[in-house]
C-alpha angles and dihedrals in degrees: 000000000000128000120204110234097194100056129100115243119237091237126021092229103031109019130152118213126154150063101286138083114255111247091236134017118302117223117206092185120228093327128038139180126204125188128176116199127176129187090202125081113268114263136171090250093064117091142164127197121205122176116192118187128178109233132194126210114241114255113215088349093297136097123239123249111288092027131107122225111235088195110202095039094059094232141092135229131201116279086231092073098050122105091016099122094258125103096234094161095051092233100066091246092125089056097050113033112079096351097113122199116336123216094257091051092050091049090050092051093049093047090047092051092048091050090049093051091047089050091051091050092049091049090048092050092048092051092048092051093051094055 
């Protein structure tokens, strides 16, 4: 983890400035500013990922219709951004609960089953030859 010492924090009291991922979610409030500066020359190997998700505070400890409960973070997100491969909740809950089996998982299960059947056939053939 490295923190840049020559950058200006977003907020004088609660700013984030550095080259590390905050341990929890970082709230910019109603307005936010993001700037990516590099002292190195630009190259195709450099990248920055930024995920911005609109969140809604829970009302009476529940989410409104059409919203997903992020649970530990005490807020909700739109149902439209669940199961999309991005951790919009910050705790992966929106990528697990109610998402079902994804294509890579299904492919893994099928390949595993095929390998298991082939292994059983090979074992059966070996046993039959040794009798």
